[in-house]
N, C-alpha and C positions, 0 to 999 in steps of 0.2 A: 504495500499501500504506500509504503513511503517513494517509491521510485515513481508511482502515478501522481502522488502529490508533487514532487519534484519537478517532473515532467509540466504539470500543469501551470506550477511557478514560472518554469521557463518560458513555456508558450503565452503566458498573460504577460512578461516582460518583454518577450520580442514583439508582440501586437503593441505594447506602449509604444516600442521604439519605432514601430512601424508608423505610427499614428503620429509620432513626434518628427519623422522624418517629411512624410507628408506636409503636414503643416508648415515646416521649413521651406519645402520645395514650393509650395505654393506662394510664399511671401514673396520667394525670387520669381515665381512667374509674374507676380505683381508688379515688381520692381522692374523686370524685362519689359514689361508691357507699356509702361510708363515712360519708357526710353525709346518707344517705336517699334519694337521687335514683335509685333502680334502675332506673326506666324510661329515665334519661338515660343512664344507664351500659352499658344494654344495646344503645340506638341505637348509640352510640358503638362496641362490641363488633361489631354487625352490619358495619357501616363496615368496622371492621378485618378482619372476615372477609373482605372483597375482595381485600385487601391478600395476604394468608395464602394465598387462592385463585391469584392470579397469582404469586405468588412462585416456584414451580417452573417455570412456562413463562418467565420473565424469566431465571432463571439459565440455564437450557438454551440460551436464546436468546445469552445472554452468552459462553457457552462456545463456542457455535458461530460466534462471528466470528472471523476470526484477529487475532491479535496478533503485536507484535516476535519475532521468534526462532521462530515457529509457521508452519509450510510446510503 
């Protein structure tokens, strides 16, 4: 059970990192767009859409993993 709890914690932290990276990249896309590179900003947002599309599944999968105190 300890291994599954560790796995759940690891995946949760990785998901948090992914969200933080996505937010940072979105800020960069805004900055690039403000400087006249709308095509680059659009490409970046397209890649960020993939993160958003996978977010719901990732969250559901994390919730399905057993954690300490959960039976």
